[in-house]
C-alpha positions in Angstrom: 89.7 -47.8 -11.8 88.6 -45.7 -8.8 86.0 -43.2 -7.6 85.8 -41.1 -4.5 83.4 -41.5 -1.6 83.5 -41.2 2.1 84.3 -44.0 4.5 82.2 -43.4 7.7 84.3 -44.8 10.5 83.5 -42.3 13.2 84.7 -39.5 11.1 84.0 -39.2 7.4 87.2 -40.1 5.5 87.6 -39.0 1.9 88.7 -42.2 0.2 89.4 -43.8 -3.1 87.0 -46.6 -3.8 89.0 -49.0 -6.0 87.1 -51.1 -8.5 88.8 -54.1 -10.1 88.0 -56.1 -13.2 87.1 -59.2 -11.2 84.4 -57.3 -9.5 86.2 -56.8 -6.2 86.0 -53.4 -4.6 88.4 -51.9 -2.1 86.5 -49.7 0.4 88.8 -50.2 3.3 87.8 -53.8 3.0 87.9 -56.0 -0.1 84.4 -57.0 -1.0 82.5 -58.2 -4.1 79.8 -56.1 -5.6 77.1 -57.5 -3.3 79.3 -56.9 -0.3 79.8 -53.3 -1.6 76.1 -52.8 -1.7 75.9 -54.0 1.9 78.7 -51.5 2.9 76.6 -48.7 1.4 73.4 -50.0 3.1 75.3 -50.1 6.4 76.5 -46.5 6.0 80.2 -47.6 5.8 80.5 -46.1 2.3 78.6 -42.9 1.8 78.4 -40.1 -0.8 76.3 -37.7 1.3 77.3 -35.9 4.4 75.1 -34.6 7.2 75.6 -30.9 8.2 78.4 -30.6 10.8 80.0 -33.9 9.8 83.6 -34.3 10.9 85.6 -34.9 7.7 89.2 -36.0 7.2 91.2 -35.8 4.0 94.1 -38.2 4.5 96.9 -36.6 6.7 96.2 -33.2 5.0 93.3 -31.7 6.9 90.3 -32.3 9.2 87.3 -30.1 9.3 83.6 -29.9 10.1 81.4 -29.8 7.0 78.8 -27.1 7.0 76.4 -26.0 4.3 76.7 -29.5 2.6 75.5 -29.8 -0.9 75.4 -33.4 -2.2 75.4 -34.3 -5.9 75.6 -38.1 -5.8 73.1 -40.3 -4.0 74.4 -43.6 -2.7 71.9 -45.6 -4.9 73.3 -43.8 -7.9 76.9 -44.5 -6.8 76.0 -48.2 -6.7 74.9 -48.0 -10.4 78.1 -46.2 -11.3 80.4 -48.8 -9.7 78.4 -51.5 -11.4 79.0 -49.8 -14.7 82.7 -49.5 -14.0 82.9 -53.3 -13.5 81.0 -53.8 -16.8 83.4 -51.3 -18.6 86.5 -53.0 -17.1 85.2 -56.3 -18.6 84.3 -54.7 -21.9 80.7 -55.4 -21.5 77.9 -52.9 -22.2 77.3 -50.3 -19.5 73.9 -48.9 -18.6 74.6 -46.0 -21.0 75.4 -48.4 -23.8 72.2 -50.3 -23.2 70.2 -47.1 -23.1 71.6 -45.9 -26.4 70.8 -49.3 -28.0 67.3 -49.3 -26.6 66.7 -45.8 -28.0 68.0 -46.8 -31.4 65.6 -49.7 -31.4 62.8 -47.4 -30.5 63.7 -45.1 -33.3 63.4 -48.0 -35.7 60.2 -49.7 -34.5 58.2 -47.3 -32.2 56.6 -50.3 -30.4 55.3 -50.3 -26.8 57.9 -52.9 -25.9 60.7 -50.6 -27.3 59.3 -47.7 -25.4 59.3 -49.6 -22.1 62.9 -50.7 -22.8 64.0 -47.1 -23.3 62.4 -46.1 -20.0 63.9 -49.1 -18.1 67.4 -48.6 -19.5 67.3 -44.8 -19.0 66.4 -45.3 -15.3 69.3 -47.7 -14.9 71.8 -45.0 -15.9 73.1 -43.2 -12.9 71.3 -39.8 -12.6 74.5 -37.8 -12.6 75.6 -39.4 -15.8 72.4 -39.1 -17.8 73.2 -35.8 -19.3 76.2 -37.4 -21.1 73.7 -39.3 -23.2 72.6 -36.0 -24.6 76.0 -35.0 -25.7 76.6 -38.2 -27.6 73.4 -38.3 -29.6 73.3 -37.5 -33.3 72.0 -33.9 -33.5 69.7 -34.9 -36.3 67.5 -37.1 -34.0 65.7 -36.2 -30.8 67.8 -36.4 -27.7 67.3 -39.2 -25.1 66.1 -37.0 -22.3 63.3 -35.5 -24.5 62.5 -39.0 -25.9 62.3 -40.4 -22.4 60.0 -37.5 -21.2 57.7 -38.0 -24.2 57.7 -41.8 -23.9 57.0 -41.7 -20.2 54.0 -39.5 -20.7 52.6 -41.8 -23.4 53.1 -44.8 -21.1 51.4 -43.2 -18.1 
């Protein structure tokens, strides 16, 4: 599977970040998941651009980005790539774990179950959290509302 990000190598190059089942990630260098996190920390792989960043899209176009609006933070991209690895290996993703924790909370309403909902919800990449709402049974409270209520009770 792949996702898009920028490789910051002087210019910002729009690039496919390829994620493989064995956990290797191609970001102009083959690295494991820990190596990928390091590439993000070093600024090699980025999802945000500063204003006036020089951008290249393959051999198609080069331009200077102005009025940049970013929708995906690097920390959230790390979570998403981690989920892709889990999905490729048919293991539960952060969304699966959150749904399971919420179902458990619906059944037992314990403090431990509340903490588990909060923890698993925060593990879901921010830009994907709204998908949880679409997948919930309309006869029960949605995850976002439950999280907000539970967070207030736990504070």
